[in-house]
Structures are given as C-alpha cells and as structure tokens.
C-alpha positions, 0 to 999 in steps of 0.5 A, a space after each residue: 372305579 366299578 361299573 354299577 351293572 357289575 354289582 347289579 348283575 350279581 345282585 340278580 343272580 344271587 337273589 335268582 339262586 336264592 329263589 329258585 335254588 331248591 327247584 333248580 336243584 332237583 333238575 341239576 341232580 337229574 341231569 347230572 345223573 342222567 349224562 352220568 348213566 348215558 355216557 355209559 352206551 355212549 362208549 360203545 356206540 358207534 357214531 358218524 359224527 360228534 353232532 350224533 353223540 351230542 343229540 344222543 346224550 341230548 335225548 337221554 337227558 330230556 328223557 330222563 328229566 321228563 320221566 324220573 319226576 313221575 317214577 320218582 314219585 312212584 317210589 315214594 308213594 309205593 315204596 317210602 323211598 324219598 322223591 329226592 333220592 329216587 329221582 337221581 337213581 331213576 335218571 341214572 338207570 334211564 341214562 344208562 339204558 340208553 337205546 336199550 329201551 325196545 326189550 323193555 317195552 316189549 316185555 311190557 306189551 307181553 305181560 299186558 297180553 297175558 293179563 288181558 288173555 288170563 282175565 279173557 279166559 276167566 271171562 269166558 269161563 265163568 259164563 259157560 258154567 
C-alpha cells in the first residue's frame, strides 16, 4: 500500500517546479556557468585544503549571482543582447576571472582618475582665459 505522504510530496514538488521554474531556471544557468568558469582558475591555484577550494567556489558563484543580473541588464539595454543569453556569458566570465579582479579594478580606477584630471584641466583652462 502506497503512503499518502509520498504522493503528496511529489505533487508539492511538481507544483513548486511549475511555479518557480522560470525564475529558478535563470539562476541555475548562472550557477552552472559560474562553476564552469571558476573551475579554470581553481585548477591552477594551490589550496591548503579542500575547504578553501570550496570556499573559493562559493565566493565566485555568489559573486556571479549578484553581479550577472545587473551586467546582463546593461548588455540588454546598451547592446540589445537578450538578458537570458547575457547572464550565462557574464557568469562564466566572472567565474573565469577568479581572483584576478585587482588589475581590473586598478585599471578602472586609473581611467576614472584620468577622466577627472581631463575634466579638471578643462575647467581650469576655461577660467584662465
């Protein structure tokens, strides 16, 4: 004789998948793409333990989940790339960067400082004339 809780559990699971599937599907793509990208730098890193490798993967995947949505929105509004396609690519690139973000942030800081310098020089030059 079948237990009624087994049938009820399967029905609730099927209902939740039907209701939350469209939302959870995008996040599943982000997680899988970030994991695929993060395995690349993980293979070259020297870790003290498996726990530190798992912490690295979790950090990269969480970063990809938080950052890929806004990056995909930017790609969709600026370059007409559908967000559903852009999220996977962005998540993969975030994962593939791994710990290599400091040169990217350094370059962004230098570019912003250059823009401020040019803007400051143009304001000072117009006041002297």
